[in-house]
N, C-alpha and C positions, 0 to 999 in steps of 0.2 A: 625872414625879412622884418618881423616885428622886433625880434631881438637886436638885429643890426641897426634898427632906427634909434635905441636908447643906448647901445654900447657898441665899441668896435670890436667885432669878431671877424674872423677870416673865413675863407671859403672852406678851408680845412675843418673848421668846427661845424659847417652846415650838416653834414652826414650826422653828426653826433646829436644835433639839435632835432632833426627830423626823427631819429630813432627814439631819442627820450620822449619826444611829443606822441610818437605812435604808441609807445609802450605804456605811457600814462594814460592815454585814451583807452586802450585795451583794458587796463586795470581798473579805469573808472567804469567802463561798460561792464564788467564782470561783477563789480560791487553792487550787488542787488539791493542793499540796504541804503544806498546813498542815491538820490534821485540826480540823474544824469552824471553820476560819478563825483558829485559835488564834494570836494575836500580832498578826495582820493587823488584825482588828477592833478590838482594843485600842489599836493603835498610831494607826489613823486617828482613833478617837473621842479619844484623848488629844490629838492635834495639832489637830484641828478645834474641840474644845471649850474649848481653852486661852485664848481671849480672854474666855469666861464666867466660868471658874473660875480664879481668879488663883493660888491656890496648889497646889503639887504634891501635897500630901496630898489635898486636894479632889478633884483629878482622878483620883488613883489609887482613891479611895473609889468615885466615880461610875462609873469604867470597870470596876473590879473588881465592883462591884455589879451593873452591867449583865451582865456575864459569869455570875454567880452566878444571877441571876433567870432569864436564858434557859435555862440549864442545868437549874435547877429545874423550868421549864415543860416542857422536853423529857423529863425524868424523869416528871413527872406524867402527860403524854401516853402515855408508854410503859406506866406501870402501867394507865392505863385501857385501853389496847389489849391488855394481858395478861389484864386482868379479862375483857373482852368475849370474848377467844378462849377462856378457860378456861370461862365460862358457856356459850359455843357448843358446846365439846367436851362438857361435861356434858349439855346438851339432847340432843346427838346420841347420846350413849352410852345415853341412858334411853329413846330410841325404838327 
């Protein structure tokens, strides 16, 4: 959906986008030297999605946006976990 917001892609391109993102995420996860796969995931995404997005600015927007969205999702999950932990400690202290 992120890619579709900046460039017209067809529904037939959707499976390729999902596969490339998944593959780049796995390679980024396996690269232990890079924290959170920084650089690895983006490089794989940029190279593999180049046939779909012809201009370099579009590729940069899609790849940077993907990193931003996943980082925001991780921070959101962290905040939920901290909220649950805080509520749990408040409940334990009250009893």
